[in-house]
C-alpha positions as CSV (number, residue, x, y, z in Angstrom):
1,X,63.0,28.8,51.9
2,X,63.6,27.3,48.6
3,X,61.7,24.2,49.6
4,X,58.7,26.2,50.8
5,X,58.7,28.2,47.6
6,X,58.8,25.1,45.5
7,X,55.9,23.6,47.3
8,X,53.8,26.7,47.0
9,X,54.5,26.9,43.3
10,X,53.5,23.2,42.9
11,X,50.2,23.9,44.7
12,X,49.5,26.9,42.5
13,X,50.2,24.9,39.4
14,X,47.8,22.1,40.5
15,X,45.1,24.7,41.2
16,X,45.6,26.2,37.8
17,X,45.4,22.8,36.2
18,X,42.2,22.0,38.1
19,X,40.8,25.4,37.1
20,X,41.6,24.9,33.5
21,X,39.9,21.4,33.6
22,X,36.8,22.9,35.2
23,X,36.7,25.7,32.6
24,X,37.1,23.2,29.7
25,X,34.4,21.0,31.2
26,X,32.0,23.9,31.6
27,X,32.9,25.3,28.2
28,X,32.6,22.2,26.0
29,X,29.1,20.6,25.7
30,X,27.8,17.9,23.4
31,X,24.1,17.9,22.5
32,X,22.7,14.5,21.6
33,X,20.5,13.8,18.6
34,X,16.8,14.7,19.0
35,X,17.6,17.0,21.9
36,X,17.8,20.8,22.1
37,X,19.3,23.1,24.7
38,X,18.6,26.7,25.6
39,X,21.6,28.9,26.6
40,X,21.2,31.9,28.9
41,X,23.9,34.5,29.1
42,X,23.9,36.4,32.3
43,X,20.3,35.2,32.9
44,X,19.0,36.3,29.5
45,X,18.1,34.0,26.5
46,X,21.1,33.9,24.2
47,X,20.5,31.0,21.8
48,X,19.2,27.5,21.2
49,X,21.7,24.7,20.8
50,X,21.3,22.0,18.2
51,X,22.7,18.5,18.3
52,X,26.5,18.4,18.1
53,X,29.5,20.0,19.8
54,X,29.3,23.6,21.2
55,X,31.4,26.0,23.3
56,X,30.1,28.0,26.2
57,X,31.7,30.8,28.1
58,X,32.3,29.6,31.5
59,X,30.6,31.3,34.4
60,X,28.7,33.5,31.9
61,X,26.7,31.1,29.8
62,X,24.3,28.7,31.5
63,X,22.8,25.7,29.7
64,X,19.2,24.8,30.8
65,X,18.0,21.2,30.9
66,X,17.8,19.6,27.5
67,X,14.4,19.3,25.8
68,X,13.3,16.1,24.0
69,X,12.2,16.9,20.4
70,X,10.8,13.4,19.8
71,X,7.0,12.8,19.7
72,X,5.8,12.0,23.2
73,X,2.8,10.0,24.3
74,X,1.1,10.9,27.5
75,X,-1.8,8.9,29.0
76,X,-4.1,10.9,31.3
77,X,-6.1,9.3,34.1
78,X,-9.9,8.8,33.6
79,X,-11.9,12.0,33.7
80,X,-15.6,12.1,34.7
81,X,-17.6,13.9,32.0
82,X,-21.3,14.8,32.0
83,X,-23.1,14.1,28.7
84,X,-26.0,16.1,27.3
85,X,-28.5,13.6,28.7
86,X,-27.1,14.1,32.2
87,X,-25.1,10.9,32.4
88,X,-21.6,10.7,34.0
89,X,-19.2,8.8,31.9
90,X,-15.5,8.1,32.6
91,X,-13.2,8.8,29.6
92,X,-9.5,7.9,29.3
93,X,-7.4,9.9,26.8
94,X,-4.0,9.6,25.2
95,X,-2.3,12.7,23.7
96,X,0.5,12.6,21.1
97,X,2.5,15.8,21.0
98,X,6.0,17.1,20.0
99,X,8.1,20.1,21.0
100,X,8.7,22.2,17.9
101,X,10.1,25.4,19.5
102,X,12.4,24.8,22.5
103,X,12.5,28.6,23.4
104,X,8.7,28.9,23.6
105,X,8.4,25.6,25.5
106,X,10.9,27.0,28.0
107,X,9.6,30.5,28.5
108,X,5.9,30.5,27.4
109,X,4.7,27.7,29.8
110,X,6.1,26.5,33.1
111,X,5.1,22.8,32.7
112,X,3.8,22.0,29.3
113,X,2.8,18.4,30.1
114,X,0.6,19.5,32.9
115,X,-0.8,22.3,30.8
116,X,-1.7,19.8,28.0
117,X,-3.4,17.5,30.5
118,X,-5.6,20.3,31.9
119,X,-6.4,21.6,28.5
120,X,-7.4,18.2,27.3
121,X,-9.7,17.6,30.2
122,X,-11.4,21.0,29.8
123,X,-11.8,20.5,26.0
124,X,-13.1,17.0,26.4
125,X,-15.8,18.1,28.8
126,X,-16.9,20.9,26.4
127,X,-17.0,18.5,23.4
128,X,-18.7,15.5,25.1
129,X,-21.0,17.8,27.0
130,X,-22.8,18.6,23.8
131,X,-23.4,14.9,22.9
132,X,-25.7,12.4,24.4
133,X,-24.4,9.0,25.5
134,X,-25.2,7.2,22.2
135,X,-23.5,9.9,20.2
136,X,-20.5,9.9,22.5
137,X,-20.1,6.1,22.1
138,X,-20.4,6.1,18.4
139,X,-18.6,9.4,17.5
140,X,-15.1,8.8,18.7
141,X,-13.5,9.9,15.5
142,X,-15.5,13.2,15.6
143,X,-14.5,13.8,19.3
144,X,-10.8,13.0,18.5
145,X,-10.8,15.5,15.6
146,X,-12.4,18.2,17.7
147,X,-10.0,17.7,20.6
148,X,-6.9,17.7,18.3
149,X,-8.0,20.9,16.6
150,X,-8.6,22.8,19.9
151,X,-5.4,21.5,21.5
152,X,-3.2,22.2,18.5
153,X,-4.5,25.7,18.3
154,X,-4.0,26.4,22.0
155,X,-0.6,24.7,22.3
156,X,0.9,26.3,19.2
157,X,2.0,29.4,21.1
158,X,3.7,27.1,23.6
159,X,6.0,25.6,20.9
160,X,4.1,22.3,21.0
161,X,2.3,20.5,18.2
162,X,-0.4,18.0,19.1
163,X,-0.5,15.3,16.4
164,X,-3.2,13.0,17.7
165,X,-5.7,12.6,20.5
166,X,-7.2,9.2,21.2
167,X,-10.0,8.1,23.5
168,X,-8.9,4.8,25.1
169,X,-12.2,4.1,26.8
170,X,-15.6,5.6,27.5
171,X,-17.2,3.9,30.5
172,X,-20.9,4.7,31.2
173,X,-22.5,4.0,34.6
174,X,-23.0,0.4,35.6
175,X,-26.8,0.7,35.4
176,X,-26.5,2.0,31.8
177,X,-24.0,-0.8,31.0
178,X,-26.5,-3.4,32.2
179,X,-29.2,-1.9,30.0
180,X,-26.9,-1.7,27.0
181,X,-25.9,-5.4,27.5
182,X,-29.6,-6.4,27.6
183,X,-30.3,-4.3,24.5
184,X,-27.3,-5.8,22.6
185,X,-28.3,-9.3,23.7
186,X,-31.9,-8.7,22.4
187,X,-30.4,-7.4,19.1
188,X,-28.2,-10.4,18.7
189,X,-31.2,-12.7,19.4
190,X,-33.3,-10.8,16.9
191,X,-30.5,-11.1,14.2
192,X,-30.1,-14.8,15.0
193,X,-33.9,-15.4,14.6
194,X,-33.8,-13.5,11.3
195,X,-30.9,-15.6,10.1
196,X,-32.5,-18.8,11.2
197,X,-35.8,-17.9,9.5
198,X,-33.9,-17.0,6.3
199,X,-32.0,-20.3,6.4
200,X,-35.2,-22.3,7.0
201,X,-36.9,-20.4,4.1
202,X,-34.0,-21.1,1.7
203,X,-33.9,-24.8,2.9
204,X,-37.6,-25.2,2.2
205,X,-37.3,-23.5,-1.2
206,X,-34.4,-25.8,-2.2
207,X,-36.3,-28.9,-0.9
208,X,-39.4,-28.0,-2.8
209,X,-37.3,-27.3,-5.9
210,X,-35.6,-30.6,-5.5
211,X,-38.9,-32.5,-5.1
212,X,-40.3,-30.8,-8.1
213,X,-37.4,-31.7,-10.3
214,X,-37.5,-35.2,-8.9
215,X,-41.2,-35.5,-9.7
216,X,-40.6,-34.2,-13.2
217,X,-37.7,-36.7,-13.8
218,X,-39.8,-39.5,-12.3
219,X,-42.7,-38.7,-14.6
220,X,-40.5,-38.5,-17.6
221,X,-38.9,-41.8,-16.7
222,X,-42.3,-43.4,-16.2
223,X,-43.5,-42.0,-19.5
224,X,-40.4,-43.3,-21.3
225,X,-40.8,-46.7,-19.6
226,X,-44.5,-46.9,-20.6
227,X,-43.6,-46.0,-24.2
228,X,-40.8,-48.6,-24.3
229,X,-43.1,-51.2,-22.7
230,X,-45.9,-50.5,-25.2
231,X,-43.4,-50.7,-28.0
232,X,-42.1,-54.0,-26.8
233,X,-45.6,-55.5,-26.4
234,X,-46.6,-54.2,-29.8
235,X,-43.5,-55.8,-31.3
236,X,-44.1,-59.0,-29.5
237,X,-47.8,-59.1,-30.7
238,X,-46.7,-58.3,-34.2
239,X,-44.1,-61.1,-34.1
240,X,-46.6,-63.6,-32.8
241,X,-49.2,-62.5,-35.3
242,X,-46.6,-62.8,-38.1
243,X,-45.5,-66.2,-36.9
244,X,-49.1,-67.5,-36.7
245,X,-49.9,-66.4,-40.2
246,X,-46.6,-67.7,-41.6
247,X,-47.3,-71.1,-39.9
248,X,-50.8,-71.3,-41.5
249,X,-52.5,-73.1,-38.5
250,X,-55.4,-75.5,-39.1
251,X,-58.7,-75.9,-37.2
252,X,-57.3,-78.7,-35.1
253,X,-54.4,-76.7,-33.8
254,X,-56.7,-73.8,-32.9
255,X,-59.1,-76.1,-31.1
256,X,-56.2,-77.6,-29.1
257,X,-55.1,-74.1,-28.1
258,X,-58.7,-73.3,-26.9
259,X,-58.6,-76.4,-24.7
260,X,-55.2,-75.4,-23.2
261,X,-56.2,-71.8,-22.5
262,X,-59.8,-71.8,-21.3
263,X,-59.2,-73.9,-18.1
264,X,-57.0,-71.1,-16.8
265,X,-60.1,-68.9,-16.5
266,X,-61.3,-71.1,-13.6
267,X,-58.0,-70.6,-11.6
268,X,-58.2,-68.5,-8.5
269,X,-60.6,-68.3,-5.5
270,X,-62.2,-65.1,-6.8
271,X,-63.6,-66.7,-10.0
272,X,-67.2,-67.4,-9.4
273,X,-68.4,-67.4,-13.0
274,X,-66.7,-67.9,-16.3
275,X,-68.2,-67.9,-19.8
276,X,-67.2,-69.9,-22.8
277,X,-67.2,-68.0,-26.0
278,X,-69.6,-69.1,-28.8
279,X,-66.5,-69.9,-31.0
280,X,-65.7,-72.8,-28.7
281,X,-68.5,-74.8,-30.2
282,X,-66.9,-74.8,-33.6
283,X,-63.6,-75.7,-32.0
284,X,-65.1,-78.6,-30.0
285,X,-66.7,-79.8,-33.2
286,X,-63.3,-79.8,-34.9
287,X,-61.7,-81.6,-32.0
288,X,-64.6,-84.1,-32.0
289,X,-63.9,-84.8,-35.6
290,X,-60.3,-85.2,-34.9
291,X,-61.1,-87.9,-32.3
292,X,-62.8,-90.0,-35.0
293,X,-66.4,-89.1,-34.5
294,X,-66.7,-91.2,-31.3
295,X,-67.7,-88.3,-29.2
296,X,-69.9,-85.3,-30.1
297,X,-69.5,-81.8,-29.2
298,X,-71.6,-82.0,-26.0
299,X,-69.4,-84.8,-24.7
300,X,-66.2,-82.9,-25.3
301,X,-67.7,-79.9,-23.6
302,X,-68.5,-82.0,-20.6
303,X,-65.0,-83.3,-20.5
304,X,-63.7,-79.8,-20.7
305,X,-65.9,-78.7,-17.9
306,X,-64.8,-81.6,-15.7
307,X,-61.1,-80.5,-16.2
308,X,-62.0,-77.0,-15.3
309,X,-63.8,-78.1,-12.1
310,X,-60.8,-80.2,-11.2
311,X,-58.4,-77.2,-11.7
312,X,-60.6,-74.6,-9.8
313,X,-60.7,-74.4,-6.0
314,X,-64.3,-73.2,-6.0
315,X,-66.1,-74.4,-9.2
316,X,-69.4,-72.7,-9.8
317,X,-69.9,-72.9,-13.6
318,X,-71.8,-75.6,-15.5
319,X,-70.8,-77.1,-18.9
320,X,-71.6,-74.8,-21.6
321,X,-73.8,-75.9,-24.5
322,X,-73.4,-75.0,-28.0
323,X,-75.9,-72.4,-28.9
324,X,-78.6,-73.3,-31.5
325,X,-78.0,-71.8,-34.9
326,X,-81.0,-69.7,-36.1
327,X,-83.1,-71.2,-38.8
328,X,-82.8,-69.4,-42.0
């Protein structure tokens, strides 16, 4: 009997230990950071648990599933929306929201994520339905702002704050996409043609300006070269003139220079006629006197003409005679 009593006592002790452990496990709860828990006591809301260690009354208090207090991102599937010009576009949306009141999020709405999705779809159709396709494609910021305002106002009583609403994509019908691509291609071609014309215009302007400056510089260079050439020739003539006068040449030297220079007039195939100046007669007279009077002026002139004919390829001139001096 004592053995059976000891065994029963041991079983009761083990049951008590297990019961105490279960009570402790159900009584002590740890709430992680960025989480919140709602406690019901006998089926009625009792309090909201914050992060940390808390004690519950076993079998009286019940802790509901924890709520995530961090900002959540939910991407909804594409929704068909009819625009003002009766075109069906497919719009993808992304909603950023955060639970601010765990009690309201638990008791005011059954499934707040599904509620946000349906509210977003309805609001999106109302907003985009008042815009045509072009406005819908170019007014994303306006649509996002309107969606956020409506959603934030409607979800505020659910204990949810909508921070942002973004449109991921707005896909028009394929026929409209083809037309838009053609329009954009034409616009790009037009801009390319304008840029090409502007570039050609600027190039021609720069080329003309360069040619003008080049012509100006070339003209200035030619003018300076002509001035320098003229100055050089003037200086050369002045030096020759000064040298001749300083040398005091006589009649014989001048006559010799005439004989050395005049035959050059007959050189070249284009010379058909050449004329001896009247001063040559005096020069020939002087050269005749220098030869000792053995030859007269007509003889020397004939000799000069013979030399000229020998030097010219096509002689056509006759010896020149000294013109008769007029009788006083």
